[in-house]
N, C-alpha and C positions, 0 to 999 in steps of 0.2 A: 427435196421434201424435208420439212422441219423435223427436228428430233422428236417433238411431242407427237407429230403425226405418225412417224415411223413406229414409235412405241405403242401408239394406239392400234396400229395395224397389227403389231405383234400380239397385243393383248386380245384383240378380237379373234385372231386365229387360234391362240392358245386355248381358248375355251369353246371350240367347236363342239356343239352338243350332239348327242345321239338321239335320233328321232324316237318318239314314243309310239306305242301301238295305235293310239287314236289316229295319228297322221297316216300311218301305214294302212289302216283299215279304210280310211277315206280314199286313198290312192287305189286300193284294190277295187273299190266300187266303180271308180272311173274306168279302170282297165276293162271291166266286164260290160261296158256299154258300147254302143255302135262305133265302128271304125273311125269316124271323123273325130270323135271325142278322144279316142285312144291316141290318135296321132297328135292332137293338140296337147293332151296330157303329157306325152313324152317330150314335148318341146318347151314346157313351162319351166321358167327359172325357179330355182329353190332359193329362197331368201331366209337366212337364219338371223333372227334378231335376238340379241342377248342383252340382259340387264345385269350388271355385275357391281357388287358392293365390296370395297376393300377398306378395312379399318385402317386408320391413320398409321398405326404402328406396324402394319404389314406392307405398306406401299413400296418401301425400298426393296424388300425381298421379292415381292410380286413383279416389279420392274426388272429385276435381275433374271428371273426365270422366263420372262416374256419372250426373249429372242429364240427360244428352243424351237418353236413351231413354224414361223412364217416362211422361212426359206424352203422348208419341206412342202408345205401345202400349196404355195403359189406355183409350184412346178407340176402339180397334179392336173390331169386332164379335166377340163370343165370349170376350173377356178376362174371366176370373172373379176371380182373385185371385193375389197373390204373397206368399209368406212367405220370410223370409230369417233365417239364424242365423249368427252369427260368433263366433270366438274367436281370441285371440292366443296363439301358442305361447311357449315360454320365450325364444325368440330375437327375439320381437317381430314375427314374420311373421303375416299375417292369413289365416285359414281361413274361407271362407264357404260355407254350404250354402244353395241357393235351391230353392224349390218354386213353380213357376209353373203355374197351372191355366188351361186353355182349355176352352171349352164342348164342343168336339168336334174331330175330325180336320180337318174342312174349315176351321174357324176357325183352328186351329193352323197349317195349311199356308198359309192366306191371310196370317196374321201374319208368317210367315217371309219371304214374298215382299215384303210391305209394308215390313218392316224393312230388307231388303236394298236396296230402292229408296230408302228414307229415308237410309240410310247413304251411298249413292252421291250423293244430292242434297246432303248436308251435307259430303261429302268426308271421311268417317270410315272408316278402314281398321281394322276390328276386329282382324284377325290381326296387322297391323303393330304396333298398340297393345299387344297381349298380348306379342308377341315383344320389343319394345323395353323393356317393363317387367318382363320375365321372369315373366309371369303364366301359370299353367297352369290349364286348366279341362277338366273331364270332365263329360259330360252323358248322361243316359238319358231316353228318352221312354216313358212308361208310360200305360196305359189304366186308367181307373177302371171296374171291372166292376160296381159297385153301382148304377149309374144305370138 
């Protein structure tokens, strides 16, 4: 695996988001429907798509911090894969798109809690890190309906 690909894997994992109430409310509606839908819902993959902006002067520190998370998350139950894509704009800023796949909703939710506990244990404040480096990130949590 190329160095850039490894780093992108790390970057994607580093910024695993926490699902918002809107996504949880949609899931609750599905659970209350007939049994066949409930079973299908439990088998759907959770796809986390992130869009991350890193200012040029923060890229070096961003890349140094990136290795903190991947070895931890890839060992969690239900981790399927991570894909990441990057480009530099004309000003030298870094734009990263990540696609992290979890086996199902339960595995995704467990990973969120495990990651929060891990960050607390290693005394890493994800939001402070982003704010200090002026990194912005947007995430969406999607379900794979083809399973």
